[in-house]
N, C-alpha and C positions, 0 to 999 in steps of 0.2 A: 361363536361367539359371532354380534351382532356387526354390525359393518363401523360403528356408534367406536364400537370397541379394540377394533380392530385400528382405527384412526389411532387410538389415544394411544394402543401397542406401542405402532408404531413412528412416531415422535419418543416414546418414552425411550425406548432402540437410538432414538438419532439424534436428542440429547443426552443420551448415554455414556455414547462415543466419542458423542464432541464430534460432530461428520455438523450440527447447522445451530451458527449463535447470529441470532441478529441484536444489532448495535443502534438504539436512535438515537438524540437526544436527550430524550425524558430517562433513555436507561441507565439515567448512572453519571453524562454528562461524562465519557471521556472526550480528549480531546486526543487528536493525530497530527502531527506534521510531518508535512513530505515537504522537502527543501533539497534546494539544485543544486552544484558547483560547478567549472566547470577552471582550469588553472593548464598555464606554464605547463604545457609536455617536459618541461627540464626543471620542475618545482613538484612534478608527481610526486616521488620520494618523498619528499621532505615533508609538503602537505599531507600525504598520508601517516605519517610519526604524528602532524597535530591530531588531526581526525581520530585516529587511534585512542591521542591521551582527550580528548573532548569524549570521547565517546564512556569513557571508562568513568569521572567523573557525572553525567549523564544518568547510566546505571544505577549508579549511589546516590542518583540528589530525591528526595521526600514525595511519589505521589507517581516516578516513575517507570511506564509498567513493561514499556519496550523497547530499545535502542540500537537501529541498524544504523552500518555503514554501508554503502553501497559500492562498487569500483564497476564501471558497465565495460564490459568487454567491449575488446576490439579496439577500446576509446577512453585509457585509463585517467587522461587530465580531464575524463567527467564520472560523479561523485553524485549520489542523493543520502541523502536525510529519510529515517522511517522513521518515524516516533509515536509513542501511543504514552498520556498521561492520564492517571483518571478523573484531575479535574484542570480548569478551565485557570485556580490558582498558583494550583504547580506548576504549570503550563510558565503561568505570570515569572514566578521564581526562579525557574531554570531560568529562563529568559531576558533576565536582570541579572543573573548570575555575574558573578567574578572570571570564571571558569570561561563563560558563553563568548560575554564581552572578548578576554583576554584571545579566545580562538579570531572571532571576526577583525579586531585588530591587524592579527600575525597573519589571516592568509589576503591582506590586502592588495601586498606585489606580486605574489600568486595567482589573482584571479587573471582571465579573459574576455568575464563576461559580470554582473553583478552576481552575487547571491541571490536565489531566491528562493523562500518562503512563504508556503500553505496552509495555514489551516486549516484543517478539517473535522468533520462529523462523520459517525457509522452508517451504509447506508446496509449494508450487510456482509459480515467477517466472520469467517471461516477458518481455523487455526488448528492442526495436531500437535501434540510437544516433541514431535524430533524437529530436528532440523536439515534443509534443504541445502543442497547448490547452485542453483537457480536463480534470480529473484530476476518479474520481469514486471513495469514499472508504464504503464500508459496509462496518460490523460485523452480522456474522452469530454467534448463538448457539445452535447447539445442541442437544438433549435430553443430557443427559449419556450417558444409556440408547442410544444409536442414534447414536454419538460419531463412530467409523469408520467406519460407512453416512454420515452427512454427508457427512463429510470428502471419500468416494469420489468422490461427487457433485461438491466445489465444485473436487478437481482438473481431476473432468472439464470443469469451466467456460470451465476458464482454459484451454482444450489447445485447444477447442473455440473462443473469442471473443478466443483469439492469432486464428488464423489472419481475421481475419472481416476486413475492408478498409478502414483506415483506426486499429489496433490498434495503438497503441504499444508499449505495455508491460501487465500486468496479472499483481500479486503477492497472490496466496490468501498470508496470513501467520496462524501462530499462537501465540495469545497464551502466554507461557511458565507462566505461572502458571495459567491456568487452560487447560486441552487442550483440551473442547469451546469455545470461545469462541474467530473467527474476523477478522480484521479482509481483506478484501481492498478493493486500491488500483489503478485502471483509470489507466490513460494515456490516452488520444483525439487522433487528430489536427486533430479540431472537433467541435463536437455535433450535428452531421447523420449522421456518423458515428455516436455512440451511442447518439442511437435508430435510427438503422437495429439496432444490434444488439440493443436491448432487444425491439425485437420481431421478431425471427430466429427460425425456428423453434428452432434450437441452446436459443435459449433458454428459451424456451418451455417448454418440453421441461424441462429439467436448474432453473428452478421450478416445476416441477409437482411435481417427484422431488425436490427439499430439500425443498420446503412441512411434508409428515409426522416431519422429522429437525426442524425448526427452534420454536427457543422464544421467537419473537419476531419482530417485523416486519422483512422486509426493505427497510431502510431507507437511500435509496442518495442521497446530497448530494454536490452541485456544485458545484467549485471552482475556477480559475485557479494560478498559477502566480505569488507576489505577487513 
């Protein structure tokens, strides 16, 4: 078989297994939302119930493709939202909905920091059909003058990381209003598989390559699904 034939066959296997999917604005206008909130430790249980109800309503909303509420490990008062919407219109309808507005009103007395919501598009997105136990959310701030170089390293990180044992999904998302800001959302089978990934040879190389293009600390935060 020719080289071209082998290359096409390899691509066919990769896509049939769902190992590599790229998402860019022109490929369906998917909208990704990452949000953060911090609440008073005495309010954690009450807020968790509010968030579960919100998640249920969000998943029933037209155009919602995914809605996860994550609770930070060792910091239970820290939560993060991960949402995927089929287009801008469906997200805007959700954002102005009664259930969304009700959540924001109910959260006010419990917040210790302002609610932080950031809109993204997909740079590189991979995910299997199964569910993971551990999520890792990381904000990557790339020096503007080296944005393209940094994004190339991030895309390579997604490709190599999704092949690691125990990886369920890896989202590299670019902030819509800041093209040099990237949010990484990793989903892992368990904490052990994530720890093995962190010390893997390819991650050592990727982190070393990414560091000169980065404008901030590579700050990984571990979560579990609420």
